[in-house]
C-alpha positions in Angstrom: 131.1 57.3 131.4 130.5 54.9 128.7 127.1 55.4 127.7 123.9 57.9 129.0 120.4 57.4 128.3 117.5 59.4 129.5 113.3 58.3 129.4 110.2 59.8 130.5 107.8 57.8 131.8 108.6 54.3 133.4 106.9 51.7 130.7 106.3 52.5 127.2 105.1 56.0 125.6 104.8 58.9 128.2 102.2 60.2 126.1 100.1 57.6 127.7 100.8 57.4 130.9 99.1 59.6 133.6 101.3 62.6 135.2 103.3 63.1 137.2 105.5 61.0 135.2 109.1 60.0 136.2 112.3 61.6 134.4 115.0 58.8 134.4 118.7 59.3 133.6 120.9 55.9 133.5 124.3 56.4 133.2 126.7 53.7 132.3 130.2 54.6 134.0 134.2 53.3 133.4 135.4 51.6 136.5 137.7 54.7 137.0 134.4 56.9 137.0 132.9 58.3 140.4 128.9 58.2 141.3 130.2 62.1 142.2 131.4 62.4 139.3 128.5 61.2 137.0 126.3 63.5 139.3 128.3 66.6 138.4 128.6 65.7 134.8 124.6 65.7 134.8 124.4 68.9 136.6 127.3 70.4 134.4 124.9 69.2 131.2 121.6 70.8 132.9 123.6 73.7 133.7 124.5 74.5 130.2 120.8 73.5 129.2 119.9 75.9 131.8 122.1 79.0 131.2 123.4 78.4 127.4 120.4 76.8 125.8 120.3 74.3 123.1 122.8 73.9 120.2 121.3 75.2 116.9 119.0 72.6 115.4 119.0 70.1 118.3 115.4 70.5 119.4 114.4 70.3 115.8 115.9 67.0 115.7 114.2 65.7 118.8 110.9 67.1 117.8 111.1 65.1 114.3 112.0 61.8 115.9 109.2 62.2 118.3 106.9 63.2 115.7 107.9 60.6 113.3 107.8 58.0 115.9 103.8 59.1 117.1 102.8 59.2 113.5 104.6 55.8 112.8 102.6 54.5 115.9 99.3 55.5 113.8 100.0 54.7 110.7 97.8 51.1 110.8 94.4 50.9 111.8 95.0 48.9 115.0 98.0 51.3 116.0 95.7 54.4 115.3 92.6 52.8 117.4 95.3 52.0 120.3 96.4 55.4 120.2 92.6 56.8 120.4 91.8 54.1 123.3 94.7 55.3 125.4 94.1 58.8 124.8 90.6 58.7 126.1 91.1 56.4 129.0 94.2 58.2 130.3 93.1 61.7 129.5 90.1 61.8 128.6 90.6 63.1 124.8 90.9 60.5 122.0 91.7 63.2 119.7 95.4 64.0 121.7 96.4 61.4 118.2 95.7 64.3 116.1 97.1 67.3 118.2 100.0 65.9 119.6 102.4 66.3 116.5 101.7 69.9 116.5 102.0 70.3 120.1 105.4 68.7 120.1 106.5 70.7 117.4 104.9 74.3 119.0 107.3 73.4 121.8 110.3 76.0 122.5 114.0 76.1 122.9 113.0 78.4 125.8 110.4 76.2 127.4 113.4 73.6 127.0 115.7 75.6 128.8 113.4 76.3 131.7 112.5 72.9 132.5 116.3 72.3 132.4 116.9 75.0 135.3 113.9 73.3 136.9 115.6 70.1 137.5 118.6 71.7 138.9 116.3 72.4 141.8 114.8 69.3 142.2 115.7 66.7 144.3 116.7 63.3 143.1 116.8 59.9 143.6 120.0 57.6 143.2 120.3 54.0 142.3 123.8 52.4 142.1 124.5 48.7 141.0 128.0 47.6 140.9 128.9 44.6 138.7 130.0 41.9 141.0 129.4 43.7 144.0 128.7 41.9 147.4 125.9 42.2 149.5 126.0 44.8 152.2 124.7 43.5 155.7 
């Protein structure tokens, strides 16, 4: 693989969308890689997370990045007002603008491990795009 990107939700911040959210994994593969090889690598990584857990410091780095992003978005008056409005519209809880950083910081490694394990048992949809491929009839 030449690159992997994961996201939660469809557009924008996952905290500004209604549940359930879509978990998307985008993988760019080299010419010699196969779709089955990419899917096997995804399953291997989910299995590692589910059985071995996170690497020391991994969760804290992600939490710091996400929390700092939330705080940056709510730093100016307009950004804060927009966040409050979205939380009111989507969840009926405008106070989430203040509560989300603490809630994210409270996520444990065991919860991440359990989430990874649950993904192993779920079905998936795969869309394969091949550059330059002729359409099939």
